[in-house]
N, C-alpha and C positions, 0 to 999 in steps of 0.2 A: 237769267233762262237755264233751268238745271237741265241742260242736253243730255248729260253724262248721267241723268237718274233713268232716264229712257233705258238704255241698256244696262244699267248696275242692276235695276229691280226687276229686269225680264225674267223668265223661267229658264233652268238650263236646258240645252235641248235635247232632245231624245238620244236613245246611243244610237250608234250608226244600222245597225241588227234592223233595228225596226225606228225607222223615221217618222212613220207615219203615228204611232202609237200612243206618243205625248200629244201630238197637235188634237188628234181626234177625241183622247180624252178631256182635255182643257174647252174643246170646242162644244162637247155634250154638257158637260156640269157650267160651261157659261150661257150656254142658252137658255140652260133649266134656270139659270139664278135670273136672267135677264126675264124671262117670261114672269120668276114668280115676283119679281119688282116691279114690273110693270103693273100685272095682275092689282096687289097691294098699294100702288100708289095712287092708281086711276078708280078701286073701287071706295078710297077712304074719301073720293069724291062723288060717290054715287050719286048721291041725293040732290047735287047741286047740276041742274040740268046748262047751266054755264059751261061744264067741265066737261059736257061729252057735243064735241065739236061735229059740225055739218061734214058730210061729203063736199068736196071741194075747197072744203078749209085748209087754212095753212099748218093747222096744228096736225089733220089728217095728210094731207099730199107732203106735207116733209117727214113724216111717220112711214109712209107708202114707198116717198123717192128715196131716202138714203136708207131701208132696209133692202133695195138692188143695189146701190153705191157701196154701200159695207161687204156685203153677201161676194163682189168680184175681189175686194180689198182682202177679205177672208182666203177668196181661192187662192191669191197670188203669194200671201203670207203660208199658204199649204207648200205650194210650189219651192218656193226659197226654202222650205223648212228641208223637204225633203233632199234636194237638187242643190245647194248650195254648197258651198264650202266655208265663208266666214262664220267662226262661232259669234262673232257681235253683230252681223248680219243677222242670224236665225234668232238670236235673243231679242232683236225689234222687232223681228216676223211675232212672236212665241207673243210679243205685247198687244200686236197688232190683231190677231188671231183674238186671242183670250178679249180685250176692250170690245172688238166690234162685234163677234159673235154674241156679247151680252148684251150689247145694246140694241141688234137685232133682236134678241129677246124679249127686250124692255119694250122695245114699240110695238111687238109683235102683239103684248101682253094689254096694251095700251088700246091697237085698233080691234081684239076681241072682245074688251068691254067697251068701245065705242060703238062696235056692232056694225064695224067697216071693214070692209075686205082690203084683204095683205095688198093684195097688188091692184095698182091704181089702173083705176078705167078711163081714164083721161089721158091723154099725153103727158110725157116728164115735166115736170117744174110748169103747168099752167098754174097751178095753189098761187103762186109769187107775178101770175099775171103775166106769164108770157109762157111760151113754148122753150124747147131744149136749145133753139135754134139762134136763138137773142143771144146777144155778149153778154146784154145789161141784166141787169138783177134787182129788178125792183128797185134801181133809184141806186145800186151799188157798182163800182167799177170793179169790174175780172181782172184789170189787167194789174190790182193790187191790193193789199190787204194788211192790215197792221203796220204800216210803212215797208211791208217785204213783197217785191220786186215779185209778180207773175212769170210764168214761163213765156218764153219767145212766142208770139202768135201763133196761129194757126195757118198753114197754107190757104189761099184762098179757093183752092180745088180740091178737095177731100173726095175721095172715091166715095160715092154717097152708099154703094153695097155694105160697105166694111163702116159704119159710121155708127159711133158709140150715144147710148140711149140718152147719156149726160153730160155734161164738160169732165173731163178731166177723165173718163172711164176709159179704161184698154179699149180695144176693137177686137174683133174676133181673130184676126191677123196675128195682133201680139202677144194676145195669151195663147196661141198657137208658139210662137215665135220661144213665149217664158216657157213655155212644156218641155219645148225641146234644147233646151240650156242647160248647162250641169254647171258645176263648180264657180271660179269666179267672173264668167262671163252671165251666169243666171242672178248672182249676186248682183252686178252692176246693173243690168237691165231690171232686175227687180227693184232700186233704189229708183232709178229713170220712173219710171211705171206709177210707183208708189206716189213720189214726188207730187206728178201728174195730178192724178188721183186725188190727192188730199188737196191739191192747190183747186182743182173743180169743184169741188166740196162744201171749201168754205161760206162761198156765199150764200147756200140755203141754210148752212150753221148759223150766218149772222143775221138774215131775215127772221128766219124762226126763232131767235133767241130775244126779238124787238117785241117788246110787249102791244107797239101800235100792230101788230101784225098774229099775235098769238098771244090767249089771253088766259091759256093754262101753264100757270107758275111751274109746272113740273117738267112739260114740255121745252119752255124756253131754260128751265135749267140745265137741263140734258146737252140740249144744243149749243149752250155757254161752252159748257164741259168740253164738249168737240172740238170745238171752235178753238181753246187755248190748248187743248192737247194737240190738236192737229199741227197747230200755226208752232208749238215748238218741234214737232216731227221733221216741217219743215223744214226750218233750221238746218236740224240733224241730216237732213237727205243732203241738202245743197253741200253743207260740210264733205260730206261722203264723196261727193260726184267731185267735187275740188279735187279731194285726195289723189282721188282717179283721173284728174285731167279729162273727165269726161262732161260734158253738154246735160244739160237738163233737155227732157223731149217739147216739143213745141206743143202748146195747148190746142187740144182739137175743139 
């Protein structure tokens, strides 16, 4: 597993005087590239009705829900780039910002060409045969993935008013806390949040990468790529938390 590649290949953070400038530029470019790639891939199958999935299908639902999931990951990355202290953490965040913004653009391009709304009109994850409150994901055990243990199970009495839309996502209170932190505290909480965020999204990626669930090869390819990349990043986040003697957050 090339964990160090994630850090070494990431762009260098922006100068401290304008910490927002480079992330904003990367985000805009990545979004435009992603939309263009999404249109190109989908348009190449424009004559094939099989590659225009119906509303409620796994392909459409995956794109809609993963856009929401990714958008929060991008926001968390932007916060730690601006407010964190560790250059290595900022490089990881820049990689996440660029990759997930590009993927948001790609999935948005698909939905536009499929004539489907970007926002899911149904409850999250119903395209997998259940709502986000279920712990099982279409026959996949959320407690583990590819041999890696997930975070500690969530408490049985979460605050209903601050429940995330999908497993692994940060609550409103957690996002508010992240925005309030600076320096090493921001770095550590970002790692905790992003570890859980990645783990919570893996089962959606695994489901969408399965030919039994999604017929569009280009959708399966992206889901599989996300799965592999985030599995690598999960291992990195766990090692970073271990170095800081900090436990992972419970899965929500």
